[in-house]
LUMTI-317855 format. One record per atom (N, C-alpha, C): residue number from 1; x, y, z; atom name; residue in one letter. Coordinates in Angstrom, 3 decimals, padded with zeros to 6 digits. Each point is the difference from the previous one (the first is absolute). Example, Ala and Ser with C-alpha at 12.3 -4.5 7.8 and 13.67 -1.06 7.14 Angstrom:
BEGIN
num; east; north; up; atome; residu
1; 013.190; -005.690; 007.800; N; a
1; -000.890; 001.190; 000.000; CA; a
1; 000.900; 001.200; 000.000; C; a
2; -000.350; 001.050; -000.720; N; s
2; 000.820; 001.190; 000.060; CA; s
2; -000.770; 001.090; 000.730; C; s
END
This chain:
BEGIN
num; east; north; up; atome; residu
1; 009.689; -004.462; -008.408; N; y
1; 000.146; 001.394; 000.376; CA; y
1; -000.654; 000.931; -001.025; C; y
2; 000.095; -000.373; -001.263; N; r
2; -000.602; 000.848; -001.032; CA; r
2; -001.512; 000.084; 000.176; C; r
3; -000.629; -001.136; 000.249; N; d
3; -001.454; 000.012; 000.191; CA; d
3; -000.384; 000.862; 001.201; C; d
4; 000.718; -000.151; 001.095; N; v
4; -000.314; 000.791; 001.205; CA; v
4; 000.217; 001.487; -000.276; C; v
5; 001.083; 000.349; -000.674; N; a
5; 000.245; 001.405; -000.334; CA; a
5; -001.119; 000.548; -000.879; C; a
6; -000.459; -000.799; -000.966; N; d
6; -001.116; 000.434; -000.855; CA; d
6; -001.267; 000.199; 000.828; C; d
7; -000.272; -000.924; 000.930; N; m
7; -001.168; 000.126; 000.870; CA; m
7; 000.080; 001.276; 000.831; C; m
8; 001.161; 000.236; 000.575; N; l
8; 000.141; 001.180; 000.866; CA; l
8; -000.132; 001.300; -000.787; C; l
9; 000.484; 000.019; -001.239; N; d
9; -000.202; 001.185; -000.843; CA; d
9; -001.492; 000.264; -000.183; C; d
10; -000.762; -001.056; -000.252; N; l
10; -001.445; 000.150; -000.184; CA; l
10; -000.688; 000.405; 001.302; C; l
11; 000.440; -000.567; 001.110; N; v
11; -000.567; 000.355; 001.305; CA; v
11; 000.256; 001.475; 000.297; C; v
12; 001.241; 000.445; -000.171; N; l
12; 000.327; 001.402; 000.290; CA; l
12; -000.819; 000.948; -000.868; C; l
13; -000.207; -000.364; -001.249; N; a
13; -000.803; 000.837; -000.900; CA; a
13; -001.466; 000.046; 000.426; C; a
14; -000.464; -001.040; 000.695; N; a
14; -001.413; -000.079; 000.387; CA; a
14; -000.285; 000.546; 001.405; C; a
15; 001.039; 000.315; 000.759; N; l
15; -000.237; 000.517; 001.353; CA; l
15; -000.720; 001.338; -000.070; C; l
16; -000.793; 000.302; 001.010; N; p
16; -000.723; 001.273; -000.006; CA; p
16; 000.963; 001.197; 000.008; C; p
17; -000.485; 001.098; -000.524; N; a
17; 000.789; 001.232; 000.018; CA; a
17; 000.373; 000.321; 001.440; C; a
18; 001.225; 000.392; 000.206; N; g
18; 000.463; 000.361; 001.336; CA; g
18; 000.589; -001.149; 000.789; C; g
19; -000.116; -001.225; -000.507; N; a
19; 000.612; -001.132; 000.693; CA; a
19; 001.512; 000.112; -000.155; C; a
20; 000.667; 000.082; 001.096; N; d
20; 001.453; 000.112; 000.017; CA; d
20; 000.594; -001.403; -000.079; C; d
21; 000.935; -000.213; -000.918; N; s
21; 000.607; -001.318; -000.106; CA; s
21; 001.467; 000.109; -000.360; C; s
22; 000.733; -001.054; 000.320; N; t
22; 001.379; -000.106; -000.447; CA; t
22; -000.014; -000.567; -001.407; C; t
23; 001.060; 000.193; -000.749; N; p
23; 000.082; -000.698; -001.285; CA; p
23; 000.224; -001.499; 000.266; C; p
24; -000.328; -000.817; -000.971; N; a
24; 000.283; -001.429; 000.123; CA; a
24; 001.511; -000.182; 000.057; C; a
25; 000.426; -000.851; 000.924; N; r
25; 001.436; -000.253; 000.125; CA; r
25; 000.237; -001.398; 000.544; C; r
26; 001.210; -000.466; -000.205; N; l
26; 000.425; -001.270; 000.557; CA; l
26; 000.520; 000.272; 001.403; C; l
27; -000.672; -000.567; 001.001; N; w
27; 000.376; 000.199; 001.401; CA; w
27; 001.027; -001.066; 000.376; C; w
28; 001.236; 000.393; 000.278; N; p
28; 001.070; -000.982; 000.196; CA; p
28; -000.172; -000.890; 001.231; C; p
29; -000.685; 000.475; 001.027; N; e
29; -000.136; -000.827; 001.200; CA; e
29; -000.943; -001.183; -000.201; C; e
30; -000.886; 000.082; -001.006; N; h
30; -000.923; -001.102; -000.292; CA; h
30; 000.161; -000.530; -001.421; C; h
31; 000.690; 000.746; -000.839; N; f
31; 000.178; -000.320; -001.410; CA; f
31; -001.346; -000.088; -000.720; C; f
32; -000.922; 000.889; 000.411; N; d
32; -001.292; 000.084; -000.673; CA; d
32; -000.124; 001.348; -000.685; C; d
33; -000.925; 000.071; -000.944; N; v
33; -000.297; 001.249; -000.698; CA; v
33; -001.290; 000.536; 000.603; C; v
34; 000.050; 001.245; 000.505; N; a
34; -001.165; 000.511; 000.713; CA; a
34; -000.025; 001.518; 000.014; C; a
35; -001.161; 000.501; 000.398; N; v
35; -000.211; 001.423; 000.277; CA; v
35; -000.636; 000.090; 001.375; C; v
36; 000.096; 001.176; 000.592; N; d
36; -000.886; 000.260; 001.129; CA; d
36; -000.795; 001.231; -000.362; C; d
37; -001.262; -000.031; 000.369; N; a
37; -000.927; 001.051; -000.424; CA; a
37; -000.904; 000.394; 001.154; C; a
38; -000.400; 001.266; -000.006; N; s
38; -000.969; 000.445; 000.994; CA; s
38; -001.386; -000.455; -000.436; C; s
39; -000.760; -000.452; 000.986; N; v
39; -001.391; -000.375; -000.223; CA; v
39; -000.877; 001.134; 000.513; C; v
40; 000.357; 000.464; 001.167; N; r
40; -000.636; 001.140; 000.674; CA; r
40; 001.127; 000.731; 000.716; C; r
41; -000.269; 001.176; 000.551; N; p
41; 001.075; 000.705; 000.708; CA; p
41; 000.608; -000.807; 001.152; C; p
42; -000.787; -000.915; 000.583; N; d
42; 000.481; -000.773; 001.147; CA; d
42; 000.408; -001.431; -000.352; C; d
43; 000.065; -000.361; -001.294; N; l
43; 000.297; -001.387; -000.356; CA; l
43; 000.757; -000.087; -001.317; C; l
44; 001.052; -000.813; 000.010; N; r
44; 000.758; -000.337; -001.207; CA; r
44; -000.066; -001.504; -000.195; C; r
45; 000.335; -000.439; -001.209; N; v
45; -000.037; -001.422; -000.327; CA; v
45; 001.162; -000.324; -000.934; C; v
46; 000.580; -001.175; 000.177; N; n
46; 000.984; -000.523; -000.939; CA; n
46; -000.742; -000.851; -001.021; C; n
47; 000.320; 000.192; -001.261; N; l
47; -000.555; -000.791; -001.102; CA; l
47; 001.181; -000.517; -000.803; C; l
48; 000.077; -001.312; -000.190; N; g
48; 001.154; -000.491; -000.725; CA; g
48; -000.045; -001.470; -000.302; C; g
49; 001.152; -000.501; -000.444; N; g
49; 000.140; -001.400; -000.348; CA; g
49; 001.325; -000.535; 000.473; C; g
50; -000.035; -001.211; 000.515; N; s
50; 001.189; -000.682; 000.498; CA; s
50; 000.301; -001.207; -000.873; C; s
51; 001.284; -000.290; -000.240; N; p
51; 000.337; -001.203; -000.769; CA; p
51; -000.130; -001.276; 000.835; C; p
52; -000.368; 000.155; 001.255; N; g
52; -000.058; -001.097; 000.953; CA; g
52; 000.948; 000.306; 001.139; C; g
53; -000.339; -000.499; 001.174; N; d
53; 000.803; 000.298; 001.182; CA; d
53; -000.372; -000.973; 001.115; C; d
54; 000.297; 000.369; 001.243; N; g
54; -000.324; -000.849; 001.134; CA; g
54; -001.494; -000.191; 000.196; C; g
55; -000.797; 000.940; -000.466; N; y
55; -001.452; -000.129; 000.109; CA; y
55; -000.530; -001.005; -001.020; C; y
56; 000.473; 000.088; -001.239; N; s
56; -000.472; -000.866; -001.077; CA; s
56; 001.145; -000.261; -000.970; C; s
57; 000.203; -001.252; -000.345; N; e
57; 001.029; -000.325; -000.984; CA; e
57; -000.409; 000.448; -001.402; C; e
58; -001.288; 000.127; -000.216; N; e
58; -000.531; 000.390; -001.313; CA; e
58; -000.069; 001.521; -000.114; C; e
59; 000.251; 000.557; -001.179; N; p
59; -000.185; 001.446; -000.187; CA; p
59; -001.430; 000.409; 000.347; C; p
60; -000.136; 001.215; 000.543; N; y
60; -001.327; 000.484; 000.390; CA; y
60; -000.062; 001.518; -000.041; C; y
61; -001.222; 000.508; -000.121; N; l
61; -000.288; 001.422; 000.146; CA; l
61; -000.541; 000.213; 001.394; C; l
62; 000.174; 001.213; 000.510; N; y
62; -000.499; 000.276; 001.342; CA; y
62; -000.532; 001.417; 000.146; C; y
63; -000.910; 000.135; 000.951; N; v
63; -000.536; 001.270; 000.469; CA; v
63; 000.300; 000.023; 001.490; C; v
64; 000.849; 000.916; 000.427; N; g
64; 000.424; 000.036; 001.393; CA; g
64; -000.291; 001.328; 000.667; C; g
65; -001.162; 000.126; 000.645; N; p
65; -000.311; 001.244; 000.708; CA; p
65; 000.992; 000.254; 001.133; C; p
66; 000.246; 001.262; 000.283; N; w
66; 000.908; 000.380; 001.074; CA; w
66; -000.716; 000.048; 001.348; C; w
67; -001.136; -000.619; 000.099; N; s
67; -000.761; -000.055; 001.250; CA; s
67; -000.618; -001.390; 000.110; C; s
68; -000.668; -000.247; 001.101; N; a
68; -000.688; -001.278; 000.199; CA; a
68; -001.364; -000.022; -000.677; C; a
69; -000.374; 001.081; -000.622; N; e
69; -001.309; 000.123; -000.645; CA; e
69; -000.129; -000.987; -001.162; C; e
70; -001.085; -000.785; 000.003; N; r
70; -000.282; -000.963; -001.066; CA; r
70; -001.500; 000.022; -000.285; C; r
71; -000.488; 001.066; -000.656; N; p
71; -001.446; 000.148; -000.212; CA; p
71; -000.568; -000.955; -001.041; C; p
72; -001.291; -000.257; 000.137; N; g
72; -000.702; -000.811; -000.987; CA; g
72; 000.194; -001.486; 000.223; C; g
73; -000.085; -000.744; -001.061; N; d
73; 000.059; -001.457; 000.018; CA; d
73; 001.301; -000.502; 000.626; C; d
74; -000.079; -000.703; 001.133; N; p
74; 001.215; -000.510; 000.626; CA; p
74; 000.719; -001.034; -000.864; C; p
75; -000.714; -000.624; -000.946; N; g
75; 000.645; -000.951; -000.894; CA; g
75; 001.016; 000.642; -000.931; C; g
76; -000.173; 001.289; -000.279; N; f
76; 000.969; 000.703; -000.847; CA; f
76; 001.324; 000.164; 000.735; C; f
77; -000.070; 000.296; 001.291; N; w
77; 001.188; 000.273; 000.818; CA; w
77; 000.548; -001.336; 000.513; C; w
78; 000.730; -000.699; -000.866; N; n
78; 000.397; -001.377; 000.240; CA; n
78; 001.450; -000.184; 000.441; C; n
79; 000.693; 001.081; 000.332; N; a
79; 001.402; -000.082; 000.428; CA; a
79; 000.175; 000.817; 001.282; C; a
80; 000.995; -000.337; 000.808; N; p
80; 000.197; 000.742; 001.243; CA; p
80; 000.252; 001.497; -000.227; C; p
81; 000.522; 000.338; -001.165; N; f
81; 000.336; 001.390; -000.310; CA; f
81; -001.008; 000.664; -000.933; C; f
82; -001.084; -000.691; -000.344; N; g
82; -001.005; 000.584; -000.891; CA; g
82; -000.645; -001.034; -000.891; C; g
83; 000.184; 000.166; -001.308; N; a
83; -000.623; -000.901; -000.978; CA; a
83; 001.034; -000.444; -001.026; C; a
84; -000.162; -001.230; -000.467; N; v
84; 000.937; -000.603; -000.947; CA; v
84; -000.781; -000.759; -001.067; C; v
85; 000.527; 000.042; -001.210; N; i
85; -000.455; -000.910; -001.052; CA; i
85; 001.258; -000.541; -000.672; C; i
86; 000.071; -001.325; -000.145; N; t
86; 001.190; -000.617; -000.587; CA; t
86; -000.055; 000.063; -001.522; C; t
87; 001.134; -000.222; -000.597; N; r
87; 000.067; -000.005; -001.467; CA; r
87; -000.911; -001.086; -000.574; C; r
88; -000.031; -001.174; 000.627; N; a
88; -000.874; -001.075; -000.477; CA; a
88; -001.466; 000.418; 000.082; C; a
89; -000.378; 000.675; 001.079; N; e
89; -001.381; 000.482; 000.128; CA; e
89; -000.308; 001.051; -001.056; C; e
90; 000.963; 000.867; -000.290; N; l
90; -000.192; 001.000; -001.056; CA; l
90; -000.174; -000.664; -001.356; C; l
91; 000.839; -000.984; -000.278; N; l
91; -000.113; -000.702; -001.285; CA; l
91; -001.360; -000.665; -000.134; C; l
92; -000.469; -000.631; 001.075; N; a
92; -001.305; -000.666; -000.034; CA; a
92; -001.129; 001.012; -000.172; C; a
93; 000.095; 001.126; 000.701; N; a
93; -001.057; 001.017; -000.058; CA; a
93; -000.030; 000.722; -001.342; C; a
94; 001.148; 000.082; -000.657; N; s
94; 000.088; 000.798; -001.222; CA; s
94; -000.126; -000.819; -001.267; C; s
95; -000.017; -001.320; 000.132; N; g
95; -000.097; -000.844; -001.181; CA; g
95; 001.315; -000.164; -000.733; C; g
96; 001.097; 000.319; 000.633; N; g
96; 001.317; -000.174; -000.625; CA; g
96; 000.833; 001.248; 000.101; C; g
97; 001.212; -000.097; -000.519; N; h
97; 000.969; 001.084; 000.157; CA; h
97; -000.471; 001.326; -000.571; C; h
98; -000.746; -000.014; -001.081; N; g
98; -000.424; 001.233; -000.653; CA; g
98; -000.819; 000.918; 000.888; C; g
99; -000.707; -000.544; 000.960; N; g
99; -000.834; 000.815; 000.869; CA; g
99; 000.576; 000.255; 001.376; C; g
100; 001.228; -000.432; 000.237; N; v
100; 000.600; 000.133; 001.331; CA; v
100; 000.130; 001.455; 000.420; C; v
101; 000.443; 000.864; -000.876; N; v
101; 000.178; 001.411; 000.368; CA; v
101; -001.345; 000.627; 000.358; C; v
102; -001.028; -000.274; -000.770; N; a
102; -001.327; 000.555; 000.305; CA; a
102; -000.529; -000.550; 001.320; C; a
103; 000.125; -001.309; 000.216; N; a
103; -000.492; -000.608; 001.236; CA; a
103; 000.787; 000.496; 001.207; C; a
104; 001.306; 000.134; -000.142; N; g
104; 000.818; 000.492; 001.102; CA; g
104; -000.293; 001.452; 000.323; C; g
105; -000.171; 000.802; -001.020; N; t
105; -000.352; 001.408; 000.208; CA; t
105; -001.338; 000.104; 000.722; C; t
106; -000.958; -000.816; -000.410; N; a
106; -001.313; 000.006; 000.651; CA; a
106; 000.108; -000.399; 001.466; C; a
107; 000.819; -000.998; 000.316; N; f
107; 000.202; -000.418; 001.392; CA; f
107; 000.572; 001.148; 000.832; C; f
108; 001.052; 000.637; -000.499; N; l
108; 000.641; 001.087; 000.749; CA; l
108; -000.960; 001.175; 000.206; C; l
109; -000.731; 000.363; -001.047; N; l
109; -000.953; 001.110; 000.129; CA; l
109; -001.173; -000.372; 000.904; C; l
110; -000.405; -001.247; -000.006; N; d
110; -001.056; -000.459; 000.897; CA; d
110; 000.447; 000.174; 001.449; C; d
111; 001.206; -000.436; 000.306; N; g
111; 000.508; 000.163; 001.362; CA; g
111; 000.088; 001.461; 000.409; C; g
112; 000.500; 000.819; -000.890; N; y
112; 000.077; 001.444; 000.275; CA; y
112; -001.394; 000.551; 000.271; C; y
113; -000.945; -000.350; -000.850; N; g
113; -001.366; 000.491; 000.140; CA; g
113; -000.676; -000.447; 001.284; C; g
114; 000.281; -001.203; 000.458; N; r
114; -000.593; -000.480; 001.254; CA; r
114; 000.434; 000.853; 001.179; C; r
115; 001.182; 000.570; -000.088; N; l
115; 000.533; 000.806; 001.104; CA; l
115; -000.523; 001.433; 000.002; C; l
116; -000.628; 000.434; -001.087; N; r
116; -000.475; 001.376; -000.089; CA; r
116; -001.231; 000.160; 000.841; C; r
END
């Protein structure tokens, strides 16, 4: 949860001026830490991290647009609700725990940017 909260703090700081977002919070219905943010006036997106659930037993980060829109590379949009990267994938991409926050932040901002 700490890593996800750190990622979301960095994501919120990097959002464009005027992007409306909720503060990062623990959502009790999913037990994940997430925000929802405006991408455009007609589109919002959930950005967050789950400790694991019915979708994946492994912890993961997600980008969940509030629409069926999935622009750009279809390989990025790898989940029924948007895009996911697992903790193991983050560790592999970042070269270990020290880079997880940077890699996770980059994933979340990449998903946000694809929707713009």
